[in-house]
NUBAKOL-261978 format. One record per atom (N, C-alpha, C): x negated, y, z negated; residue number from 1; residue in one letter; atom name. Coordinates in Angstrom, 2 decimals. Layout:
BEGIN
<<X; Y; Z>; NUM; a; CA>
...
REM end
This chain:
BEGIN
<<27.83; -11.79; -28.93>; 1; m; N>
<<26.40; -11.82; -29.04>; 1; m; CA>
<<25.71; -12.37; -27.78>; 1; m; C>
<<26.24; -13.42; -27.14>; 2; p; N>
<<25.60; -13.93; -25.92>; 2; p; CA>
<<25.57; -12.87; -24.82>; 2; p; C>
<<26.59; -12.05; -24.73>; 3; r; N>
<<26.64; -11.01; -23.69>; 3; r; CA>
<<25.49; -10.02; -23.90>; 3; r; C>
<<25.24; -9.66; -25.15>; 4; r; N>
<<24.16; -8.73; -25.47>; 4; r; CA>
<<22.80; -9.33; -25.07>; 4; r; C>
<<22.62; -10.61; -25.31>; 5; s; N>
<<21.38; -11.30; -24.95>; 5; s; CA>
<<21.20; -11.31; -23.44>; 5; s; C>
<<22.29; -11.53; -22.72>; 6; m; N>
<<22.21; -11.56; -21.27>; 6; m; CA>
<<21.83; -10.18; -20.72>; 6; m; C>
<<22.41; -9.13; -21.26>; 7; v; N>
<<22.08; -7.77; -20.83>; 7; v; CA>
<<20.62; -7.48; -21.12>; 7; v; C>
<<20.13; -7.86; -22.28>; 8; a; N>
<<18.73; -7.65; -22.64>; 8; a; CA>
<<17.81; -8.40; -21.69>; 8; a; C>
<<18.16; -9.63; -21.34>; 9; a; N>
<<17.35; -10.42; -20.42>; 9; a; CA>
<<17.29; -9.77; -19.04>; 9; a; C>
<<18.41; -9.25; -18.57>; 10; i; N>
<<18.44; -8.58; -17.27>; 10; i; CA>
<<17.58; -7.34; -17.29>; 10; i; C>
<<17.66; -6.56; -18.36>; 11; l; N>
<<16.84; -5.35; -18.46>; 11; l; CA>
<<15.36; -5.68; -18.50>; 11; l; C>
<<15.00; -6.73; -19.21>; 12; i; N>
<<13.60; -7.14; -19.28>; 12; i; CA>
<<13.13; -7.61; -17.90>; 12; i; C>
<<13.94; -8.39; -17.22>; 13; l; N>
<<13.59; -8.87; -15.88>; 13; l; CA>
<<13.44; -7.70; -14.91>; 13; l; C>
<<14.36; -6.75; -14.95>; 14; f; N>
<<14.28; -5.59; -14.07>; 14; f; CA>
<<13.01; -4.79; -14.34>; 14; f; C>
<<12.70; -4.59; -15.60>; 15; g; N>
<<11.49; -3.86; -15.96>; 15; g; CA>
<<10.24; -4.57; -15.50>; 15; g; C>
<<10.20; -5.88; -15.64>; 16; a; N>
<<9.03; -6.65; -15.21>; 16; a; CA>
<<8.87; -6.59; -13.70>; 16; a; C>
<<9.97; -6.66; -12.98>; 17; t; N>
<<9.91; -6.58; -11.52>; 17; t; CA>
<<9.41; -5.22; -11.09>; 17; t; C>
<<9.91; -4.15; -11.70>; 18; s; N>
<<9.47; -2.81; -11.33>; 18; s; CA>
<<8.00; -2.59; -11.64>; 18; s; C>
<<7.55; -3.12; -12.76>; 19; a; N>
<<6.16; -2.93; -13.16>; 19; a; CA>
<<5.19; -3.64; -12.23>; 19; a; C>
<<5.65; -4.68; -11.55>; 20; h; N>
<<4.77; -5.45; -10.68>; 20; h; CA>
<<5.03; -5.18; -9.19>; 20; h; C>
<<5.74; -4.09; -8.89>; 21; a; N>
<<6.00; -3.76; -7.49>; 21; a; CA>
<<4.68; -3.53; -6.77>; 21; a; C>
<<4.60; -3.97; -5.53>; 22; k; N>
<<3.39; -3.83; -4.75>; 22; k; CA>
<<3.32; -2.44; -4.12>; 22; k; C>
<<2.10; -1.95; -3.96>; 23; d; N>
<<1.89; -0.67; -3.30>; 23; d; CA>
<<2.05; -0.80; -1.80>; 23; d; C>
<<2.51; 0.26; -1.17>; 24; t; N>
<<2.47; 0.36; 0.28>; 24; t; CA>
<<1.01; 0.66; 0.64>; 24; t; C>
<<0.46; -0.08; 1.60>; 25; q; N>
<<-0.96; 0.09; 1.94>; 25; q; CA>
<<-1.18; 0.18; 3.44>; 25; q; C>
<<-2.15; 1.01; 3.80>; 26; f; N>
<<-2.68; 1.08; 5.16>; 26; f; CA>
<<-3.98; 0.29; 5.16>; 26; f; C>
<<-4.16; -0.55; 6.19>; 27; w; N>
<<-5.37; -1.34; 6.34>; 27; w; CA>
<<-6.10; -0.86; 7.59>; 27; w; C>
<<-7.29; -0.32; 7.40>; 28; n; N>
<<-8.07; 0.21; 8.51>; 28; n; CA>
<<-8.81; -0.91; 9.23>; 28; n; C>
<<-8.27; -1.31; 10.37>; 29; l; N>
<<-8.92; -2.33; 11.19>; 29; l; CA>
<<-9.58; -1.72; 12.43>; 29; l; C>
<<-9.91; -0.41; 12.33>; 30; t; N>
<<-10.66; 0.23; 13.39>; 30; t; CA>
<<-12.15; 0.07; 13.09>; 30; t; C>
<<-12.98; 0.52; 14.01>; 31; a; N>
<<-14.42; 0.38; 13.84>; 31; a; CA>
<<-15.05; 1.56; 13.10>; 31; a; C>
<<-14.24; 2.59; 12.79>; 32; e; N>
<<-14.80; 3.81; 12.20>; 32; e; CA>
<<-14.14; 4.16; 10.87>; 32; e; C>
<<-14.87; 4.92; 10.07>; 33; k; N>
<<-14.33; 5.46; 8.82>; 33; k; CA>
<<-13.32; 6.56; 9.17>; 33; k; C>
<<-12.17; 6.50; 8.52>; 34; i; N>
<<-11.12; 7.50; 8.70>; 34; i; CA>
<<-11.25; 8.53; 7.58>; 34; i; C>
<<-11.28; 9.82; 7.97>; 35; v; N>
<<-11.53; 10.86; 6.98>; 35; v; CA>
<<-10.27; 11.64; 6.59>; 35; v; C>
<<-9.17; 11.42; 7.29>; 36; k; N>
<<-7.89; 12.04; 6.96>; 36; k; CA>
<<-6.82; 11.18; 7.62>; 36; k; C>
<<-5.67; 11.00; 6.97>; 37; l; N>
<<-4.61; 10.17; 7.54>; 37; l; CA>
<<-3.27; 10.77; 7.16>; 37; l; C>
<<-2.44; 11.04; 8.18>; 38; q; N>
<<-1.12; 11.61; 7.97>; 38; q; CA>
<<-0.08; 10.80; 8.73>; 38; q; C>
<<1.13; 10.75; 8.18>; 39; l; N>
<<2.25; 10.06; 8.81>; 39; l; CA>
<<3.35; 11.06; 9.13>; 39; l; C>
<<4.07; 10.78; 10.21>; 40; s; N>
<<5.25; 11.54; 10.60>; 40; s; CA>
<<6.30; 10.55; 11.07>; 40; s; C>
<<7.57; 10.76; 10.72>; 41; p; N>
<<8.59; 9.90; 11.33>; 41; p; CA>
<<8.41; 9.94; 12.85>; 41; p; C>
<<8.50; 8.81; 13.51>; 42; s; N>
<<8.23; 8.72; 14.95>; 42; s; CA>
<<8.95; 9.79; 15.75>; 42; s; C>
<<8.17; 10.47; 16.58>; 43; g; N>
<<8.70; 11.47; 17.49>; 43; g; CA>
<<9.02; 12.82; 16.87>; 43; g; C>
<<8.83; 12.98; 15.57>; 44; k; N>
<<9.21; 14.22; 14.88>; 44; k; CA>
<<8.09; 15.26; 14.81>; 44; k; C>
<<6.84; 14.83; 14.86>; 45; n; N>
<<5.70; 15.74; 14.77>; 45; n; CA>
<<5.74; 16.60; 13.50>; 45; n; C>
<<6.19; 15.99; 12.39>; 46; t; N>
<<6.23; 16.65; 11.08>; 46; t; CA>
<<5.30; 15.88; 10.15>; 46; t; C>
<<4.04; 16.24; 10.19>; 47; w; N>
<<3.00; 15.48; 9.51>; 47; w; CA>
<<3.03; 15.70; 8.01>; 47; w; C>
<<2.96; 14.61; 7.28>; 48; g; N>
<<2.98; 14.64; 5.82>; 48; g; CA>
<<1.60; 14.90; 5.23>; 48; g; C>
<<1.53; 14.67; 3.94>; 49; a; N>
<<0.31; 14.90; 3.17>; 49; a; CA>
<<-0.84; 14.01; 3.66>; 49; a; C>
<<-2.06; 14.46; 3.38>; 50; n; N>
<<-3.25; 13.68; 3.69>; 50; n; CA>
<<-3.33; 12.50; 2.72>; 50; n; C>
<<-3.10; 11.30; 3.23>; 51; q; N>
<<-3.09; 10.11; 2.39>; 51; q; CA>
<<-4.48; 9.71; 1.89>; 51; q; C>
<<-5.55; 10.18; 2.55>; 52; t; N>
<<-6.88; 9.82; 2.06>; 52; t; CA>
<<-7.18; 10.49; 0.72>; 52; t; C>
<<-6.36; 11.46; 0.33>; 53; d; N>
<<-6.49; 12.04; -1.01>; 53; d; CA>
<<-6.21; 10.99; -2.09>; 53; d; C>
<<-5.57; 9.87; -1.72>; 54; n; N>
<<-5.26; 8.79; -2.67>; 54; n; CA>
<<-6.46; 7.86; -2.90>; 54; n; C>
<<-7.55; 8.08; -2.18>; 55; d; N>
<<-8.73; 7.21; -2.28>; 55; d; CA>
<<-9.83; 7.92; -3.07>; 55; d; C>
<<-10.54; 7.21; -3.93>; 56; p; N>
<<-11.59; 7.85; -4.74>; 56; p; CA>
<<-12.64; 8.62; -3.93>; 56; p; C>
<<-13.03; 8.09; -2.75>; 57; d; N>
<<-14.04; 8.82; -1.97>; 57; d; CA>
<<-13.42; 9.65; -0.84>; 57; d; C>
<<-12.09; 9.72; -0.76>; 58; g; N>
<<-11.42; 10.57; 0.20>; 58; g; CA>
<<-11.50; 10.11; 1.64>; 58; g; C>
<<-11.77; 8.84; 1.86>; 59; s; N>
<<-11.84; 8.29; 3.21>; 59; s; CA>
<<-11.47; 6.81; 3.18>; 59; s; C>
<<-11.33; 6.23; 4.38>; 60; v; N>
<<-10.98; 4.81; 4.48>; 60; v; CA>
<<-11.99; 4.13; 5.41>; 60; v; C>
<<-12.86; 3.33; 4.83>; 61; d; N>
<<-13.86; 2.61; 5.62>; 61; d; CA>
<<-13.20; 1.51; 6.45>; 61; d; C>
<<-13.88; 1.02; 7.51>; 62; p; N>
<<-13.36; -0.13; 8.23>; 62; p; CA>
<<-13.12; -1.29; 7.27>; 62; p; C>
<<-12.02; -1.97; 7.43>; 63; d; N>
<<-11.58; -3.11; 6.62>; 63; d; CA>
<<-11.21; -2.72; 5.18>; 63; d; C>
<<-11.07; -1.44; 4.92>; 64; e; N>
<<-10.62; -0.98; 3.59>; 64; e; CA>
<<-9.12; -0.73; 3.64>; 64; e; C>
<<-8.48; -0.87; 2.48>; 65; r; N>
<<-7.06; -0.60; 2.35>; 65; r; CA>
<<-6.87; 0.70; 1.57>; 65; r; C>
<<-5.79; 1.41; 1.89>; 66; l; N>
<<-5.50; 2.71; 1.28>; 66; l; CA>
<<-4.07; 2.71; 0.78>; 66; l; C>
<<-3.88; 3.12; -0.47>; 67; k; N>
<<-2.53; 3.26; -1.02>; 67; k; CA>
<<-1.82; 4.43; -0.33>; 67; k; C>
<<-0.61; 4.17; 0.14>; 68; i; N>
<<0.21; 5.18; 0.80>; 68; i; CA>
<<1.32; 5.59; -0.15>; 68; i; C>
<<1.47; 6.89; -0.34>; 69; l; N>
<<2.47; 7.41; -1.26>; 69; l; CA>
<<3.50; 8.27; -0.53>; 69; l; C>
<<4.72; 8.27; -1.04>; 70; g; N>
<<5.74; 9.20; -0.57>; 70; g; CA>
<<6.36; 8.89; 0.78>; 70; g; C>
<<6.36; 7.63; 1.19>; 71; v; N>
<<7.01; 7.27; 2.45>; 71; v; CA>
<<8.10; 6.23; 2.18>; 71; v; C>
<<9.11; 6.26; 3.02>; 72; a; N>
<<10.20; 5.29; 2.96>; 72; a; CA>
<<10.03; 4.28; 4.09>; 72; a; C>
<<10.82; 3.22; 4.06>; 73; d; N>
<<10.83; 2.28; 5.17>; 73; d; CA>
<<11.15; 3.04; 6.45>; 73; d; C>
<<10.46; 2.68; 7.53>; 74; g; N>
<<10.76; 3.33; 8.80>; 74; g; CA>
<<9.66; 3.13; 9.81>; 74; g; C>
<<9.81; 3.82; 10.93>; 75; t; N>
<<8.83; 3.80; 12.00>; 75; t; CA>
<<8.13; 5.15; 12.03>; 75; t; C>
<<6.81; 5.11; 12.03>; 76; y; N>
<<6.02; 6.33; 11.90>; 76; y; CA>
<<4.99; 6.46; 13.01>; 76; y; C>
<<4.62; 7.70; 13.29>; 77; d; N>
<<3.44; 8.01; 14.07>; 77; d; CA>
<<2.35; 8.33; 13.05>; 77; d; C>
<<1.13; 7.92; 13.33>; 78; i; N>
<<0.03; 8.10; 12.39>; 78; i; CA>
<<-1.08; 8.85; 13.10>; 78; i; C>
<<-1.55; 9.92; 12.45>; 79; r; N>
<<-2.60; 10.76; 13.02>; 79; r; CA>
<<-3.79; 10.75; 12.07>; 79; r; C>
<<-4.98; 10.59; 12.66>; 80; f; N>
<<-6.18; 10.62; 11.82>; 80; f; CA>
<<-7.41; 11.00; 12.63>; 80; f; C>
<<-8.30; 11.79; 12.02>; 81; p; N>
<<-9.64; 11.95; 12.58>; 81; p; CA>
<<-10.56; 10.90; 11.97>; 81; p; C>
<<-11.52; 10.46; 12.76>; 82; d; N>
<<-12.48; 9.50; 12.22>; 82; d; CA>
<<-13.84; 10.17; 12.05>; 82; d; C>
<<-14.76; 9.42; 11.52>; 83; e; N>
<<-16.10; 9.92; 11.20>; 83; e; CA>
<<-16.86; 10.40; 12.44>; 83; e; C>
<<-16.52; 9.86; 13.61>; 84; k; N>
<<-17.21; 10.24; 14.85>; 84; k; CA>
<<-16.64; 11.50; 15.48>; 84; k; C>
<<-15.56; 12.04; 14.90>; 85; g; N>
<<-14.99; 13.27; 15.44>; 85; g; CA>
<<-13.80; 13.08; 16.36>; 85; g; C>
<<-13.41; 11.83; 16.59>; 86; r; N>
<<-12.20; 11.59; 17.39>; 86; r; CA>
<<-10.98; 11.88; 16.52>; 86; r; C>
<<-9.94; 12.42; 17.12>; 87; t; N>
<<-8.64; 12.51; 16.45>; 87; t; CA>
<<-7.71; 11.59; 17.21>; 87; t; C>
<<-7.09; 10.66; 16.49>; 88; c; N>
<<-6.26; 9.64; 17.10>; 88; c; CA>
<<-4.82; 9.77; 16.60>; 88; c; C>
<<-3.89; 9.46; 17.50>; 89; v; N>
<<-2.48; 9.35; 17.14>; 89; v; CA>
<<-2.01; 7.99; 17.63>; 89; v; C>
<<-1.45; 7.21; 16.71>; 90; v; N>
<<-0.90; 5.91; 17.05>; 90; v; CA>
<<0.59; 6.00; 16.74>; 90; v; C>
<<1.42; 5.69; 17.72>; 91; t; N>
<<2.86; 5.87; 17.57>; 91; t; CA>
<<3.57; 4.54; 17.32>; 91; t; C>
<<4.74; 4.65; 16.69>; 92; g; N>
<<5.63; 3.51; 16.54>; 92; g; CA>
<<5.15; 2.45; 15.56>; 92; g; C>
<<4.51; 2.85; 14.47>; 93; i; N>
<<4.03; 1.89; 13.48>; 93; i; CA>
<<5.14; 1.65; 12.45>; 93; i; C>
<<5.50; 0.41; 12.25>; 94; s; N>
<<6.53; 0.03; 11.27>; 94; s; CA>
<<5.92; 0.01; 9.87>; 94; s; C>
<<6.56; 0.74; 8.95>; 95; v; N>
<<6.10; 0.81; 7.56>; 95; v; CA>
<<7.24; 0.33; 6.67>; 95; v; C>
<<6.93; -0.61; 5.79>; 96; a; N>
<<7.89; -1.11; 4.81>; 96; a; CA>
<<7.30; -0.88; 3.42>; 96; a; C>
<<8.07; -0.26; 2.56>; 97; v; N>
<<7.61; 0.03; 1.20>; 97; v; CA>
<<7.19; -1.27; 0.51>; 97; v; C>
<<6.02; -1.23; -0.12>; 98; g; N>
<<5.50; -2.40; -0.82>; 98; g; CA>
<<4.76; -3.39; 0.07>; 98; g; C>
<<4.63; -3.06; 1.35>; 99; q; N>
<<3.96; -3.94; 2.30>; 99; q; CA>
<<2.71; -3.26; 2.86>; 99; q; C>
<<1.91; -4.02; 3.57>; 100; r; N>
<<0.71; -3.51; 4.21>; 100; r; CA>
<<0.97; -3.36; 5.70>; 100; r; C>
<<0.47; -2.26; 6.27>; 101; f; N>
<<0.49; -2.10; 7.72>; 101; f; CA>
<<-0.93; -1.76; 8.15>; 101; f; C>
<<-1.26; -2.10; 9.38>; 102; a; N>
<<-2.64; -1.93; 9.86>; 102; a; CA>
<<-2.66; -1.24; 11.21>; 102; a; C>
<<-3.79; -0.63; 11.49>; 103; i; N>
<<-4.08; -0.12; 12.82>; 103; i; CA>
<<-5.40; -0.75; 13.25>; 103; i; C>
<<-5.36; -1.35; 14.45>; 104; k; N>
<<-6.54; -2.03; 15.00>; 104; k; CA>
<<-7.22; -1.13; 16.03>; 104; k; C>
<<-8.48; -1.37; 16.26>; 105; e; N>
<<-9.24; -0.63; 17.26>; 105; e; CA>
<<-8.56; -0.68; 18.62>; 105; e; C>
<<-7.97; -1.82; 18.96>; 106; s; N>
<<-7.32; -1.97; 20.28>; 106; s; CA>
<<-6.09; -1.07; 20.44>; 106; s; C>
<<-5.55; -0.54; 19.34>; 107; q; N>
<<-4.39; 0.35; 19.41>; 107; q; CA>
<<-4.78; 1.81; 19.62>; 107; q; C>
<<-6.06; 2.11; 19.63>; 108; l; N>
<<-6.52; 3.49; 19.72>; 108; l; CA>
<<-6.65; 3.96; 21.16>; 108; l; C>
<<-5.49; 4.20; 21.77>; 109; t; N>
<<-5.48; 4.68; 23.15>; 109; t; CA>
<<-5.21; 6.18; 23.21>; 109; t; C>
<<-4.74; 6.77; 22.12>; 110; g; N>
<<-4.42; 8.19; 22.08>; 110; g; CA>
<<-5.41; 8.97; 21.24>; 110; g; C>
<<-6.71; 8.86; 21.57>; 111; c; N>
<<-7.74; 9.57; 20.81>; 111; c; CA>
<<-8.40; 10.63; 21.68>; 111; c; C>
<<-8.76; 11.74; 21.05>; 112; a; N>
<<-9.43; 12.84; 21.77>; 112; a; CA>
<<-10.53; 13.40; 20.88>; 112; a; C>
<<-11.49; 14.02; 21.50>; 113; r; N>
<<-12.57; 14.71; 20.76>; 113; r; CA>
<<-12.28; 16.18; 20.72>; 113; r; C>
REM end
């Protein structure tokens, strides 16, 4: 009987941990609203889904956080157009599942109109 109780406790603990897992989030620390955001494994140029589709208004305001879906731990290039019409690519961003990553205005050296 004690073994059964221990197994039940482990299952309950595992379920509670999974239920409280944190979302992977992008934090917009740029000066502009981002209207589309895509990730690609660094150097691959294989852009994934538009992550702003995960936001109720379909964009990410300055200082807003965005839930990121469908990515694994790794290093990514991030491409996004902003509200002013610039398209920016920021390379070598480390993403960890369940953690927050940010892009700052000072990192925007690869932007074009």
